[in-house]
Legacy VTK file of the C-alpha trace (Angstrom):
# vtk DataFile Version 3.0
C-alpha trace
ASCII
DATASET POLYDATA
POINTS 194 float
0.212 0.570 0.150
1.212 3.350 -0.914
1.527 6.227 2.049
1.308 9.837 1.083
4.742 11.593 1.328
5.351 13.821 4.575
4.580 17.040 3.878
5.605 17.527 7.879
8.905 17.225 7.234
11.363 20.846 6.349
14.256 19.752 5.017
17.218 21.374 4.889
18.387 20.262 1.065
22.724 21.065 0.134
23.438 22.702 -3.426
26.151 23.990 -4.866
25.445 27.481 -5.175
22.188 27.258 -2.879
20.771 25.675 0.198
17.241 24.930 0.626
15.880 25.061 4.145
13.026 25.717 6.538
11.940 29.414 6.606
13.059 31.071 9.836
11.492 34.522 11.563
14.372 36.562 9.929
13.178 35.084 6.028
10.090 37.414 6.788
11.617 41.295 5.590
13.864 39.736 2.815
10.387 37.565 1.986
8.040 40.504 1.639
11.138 42.941 -0.402
10.867 39.766 -2.691
7.359 39.840 -3.176
6.901 43.746 -3.379
9.259 43.335 -6.447
7.244 44.366 -10.083
8.961 40.996 -11.380
8.095 38.848 -9.105
4.227 40.103 -9.224
3.775 39.880 -12.478
4.878 36.617 -13.368
2.949 34.934 -10.111
-0.013 36.077 -11.584
-1.037 38.370 -9.069
-1.563 41.450 -10.247
-2.981 42.302 -13.640
-1.785 46.348 -13.953
1.877 47.628 -14.263
-0.149 50.178 -11.559
-1.370 47.182 -9.137
2.584 46.013 -9.353
4.001 49.228 -7.891
1.769 50.236 -5.568
3.219 49.297 -2.052
1.091 46.550 -0.155
-0.803 47.589 2.257
-0.233 47.521 6.055
-2.654 44.562 6.170
-1.466 42.620 2.775
1.916 42.963 5.522
0.534 41.904 8.052
-0.936 38.808 6.490
2.153 38.077 4.441
3.765 37.598 7.626
1.149 35.511 9.187
1.439 32.570 6.699
5.116 33.171 6.737
5.458 32.562 10.218
2.576 28.826 9.711
4.473 27.561 6.825
6.702 24.881 9.257
3.687 24.185 10.748
1.392 23.148 7.605
1.560 19.822 6.697
-0.341 19.635 3.482
2.613 21.408 1.821
6.584 22.054 1.457
7.375 25.425 1.177
11.304 26.134 1.491
13.382 28.960 1.549
16.374 29.454 -0.984
19.709 30.599 0.334
22.235 31.848 -1.954
25.485 30.235 -0.128
27.880 33.096 -1.253
26.017 35.985 0.176
23.819 33.512 2.390
21.074 35.966 1.167
17.532 34.668 1.139
16.462 35.083 -2.595
13.355 33.079 -3.706
11.563 29.757 -2.173
9.890 26.912 -3.834
6.368 25.032 -2.963
5.696 21.565 -3.650
1.148 22.122 -3.021
-2.027 20.676 -3.976
-0.985 17.501 -3.962
-3.174 15.380 -5.282
-3.280 11.435 -3.625
-5.090 9.784 -6.267
-2.265 11.006 -8.177
0.540 11.074 -6.371
1.193 14.693 -7.660
1.762 17.632 -6.813
2.045 21.105 -8.274
5.299 23.007 -7.868
6.173 26.502 -7.221
9.217 28.925 -6.920
10.030 32.378 -7.403
13.755 34.068 -7.384
14.343 37.962 -6.046
16.147 40.343 -7.844
19.584 39.474 -6.640
18.839 36.016 -7.523
18.274 36.227 -11.263
20.795 35.117 -13.951
22.697 33.071 -12.007
21.768 29.751 -12.109
19.543 29.261 -8.936
16.445 28.839 -10.247
17.750 26.165 -12.533
19.808 24.678 -9.175
16.785 25.461 -6.633
14.588 23.289 -9.182
16.521 20.267 -9.701
16.539 19.886 -5.943
13.914 20.188 -5.269
12.384 17.336 -7.886
15.164 15.676 -6.561
13.468 15.207 -3.192
10.297 15.271 -4.302
10.878 12.122 -6.254
14.114 10.265 -4.407
12.613 11.038 -1.291
8.517 12.150 -1.297
8.237 9.337 -3.811
5.920 11.288 -5.621
4.419 10.089 -9.180
4.219 12.935 -11.559
5.214 17.243 -10.338
3.185 20.069 -12.233
3.252 23.259 -13.167
2.021 26.272 -14.739
4.022 29.114 -16.529
2.566 32.533 -18.240
4.157 32.855 -22.009
5.636 36.036 -20.578
7.916 34.044 -18.580
10.191 32.447 -21.804
12.876 32.230 -18.745
10.868 30.102 -16.455
10.161 28.447 -19.254
13.641 27.967 -20.366
14.218 26.592 -16.335
11.483 24.221 -16.544
12.586 22.338 -19.899
15.892 22.280 -18.420
15.390 20.235 -16.297
13.040 17.292 -17.595
9.628 18.581 -18.198
7.555 18.757 -20.676
4.559 20.501 -21.364
1.461 18.886 -21.876
-1.227 21.533 -22.280
-1.769 25.428 -23.164
-4.354 27.296 -21.679
-5.422 29.404 -24.049
-5.772 33.700 -22.820
-5.803 32.160 -19.854
-4.615 35.676 -18.178
-5.500 38.961 -18.611
-2.552 42.046 -18.041
-2.597 44.810 -19.286
-5.475 44.571 -21.331
-3.782 42.314 -23.267
-4.311 38.397 -22.790
-1.852 36.008 -22.335
-1.517 32.113 -22.704
-0.852 29.697 -19.444
1.363 26.296 -19.552
1.028 23.012 -17.785
4.830 21.560 -18.051
4.948 18.063 -16.010
7.432 15.697 -15.073
6.847 11.969 -14.704
9.035 10.137 -12.106
9.333 7.146 -15.250
11.178 10.180 -16.750
13.138 11.596 -14.286
14.827 8.551 -13.547
15.406 7.557 -17.449
LINES 1 195
194 0 1 2 3 4 5 6 7 8 9 10 11 12 13 14 15 16 17 18 19 20 21 22 23 24 25 26 27 28 29 30 31 32 33 34 35 36 37 38 39 40 41 42 43 44 45 46 47 48 49 50 51 52 53 54 55 56 57 58 59 60 61 62 63 64 65 66 67 68 69 70 71 72 73 74 75 76 77 78 79 80 81 82 83 84 85 86 87 88 89 90 91 92 93 94 95 96 97 98 99 100 101 102 103 104 105 106 107 108 109 110 111 112 113 114 115 116 117 118 119 120 121 122 123 124 125 126 127 128 129 130 131 132 133 134 135 136 137 138 139 140 141 142 143 144 145 146 147 148 149 150 151 152 153 154 155 156 157 158 159 160 161 162 163 164 165 166 167 168 169 170 171 172 173 174 175 176 177 178 179 180 181 182 183 184 185 186 187 188 189 190 191 192 193
């Protein structure tokens, strides 16, 4: 009988350029800064206009986000880890497994990288380390993700790590009065181990 992955375990995963580790309270302010970045807000679909992207978070939004990050290590239905660059010891983003489907033994994967972590290969390494953990330790069957068509850098990282495009959700997201496709990518454990 198959056992479900244990998301209550929050591992530390060592890489060459980065460490994936559980969030700590001192990570909250750097994460608030990362989450306020224009590119992060646009690529995660958090906003729909440039004006929204440049509007600072309200005190209530900051309070809710802070509270959310304080709960992450206690959540048993998902796995959120900080991405820390080794050379600078700075948090540069996060990786997430969420939306676990027990029947299909699959999860959704999300990653975001702030300005200090871009164009250094950190996102590629974080993706590789996290999917390895997903297949080797959590024994997942499938990892899926969704990416907007205006994020070619993200698509490059996913393809480099073995993800395959499964579907296109046409004109799925509206930004600045223009419609964009969402693309569904996935990787199966059998593909990962081949």
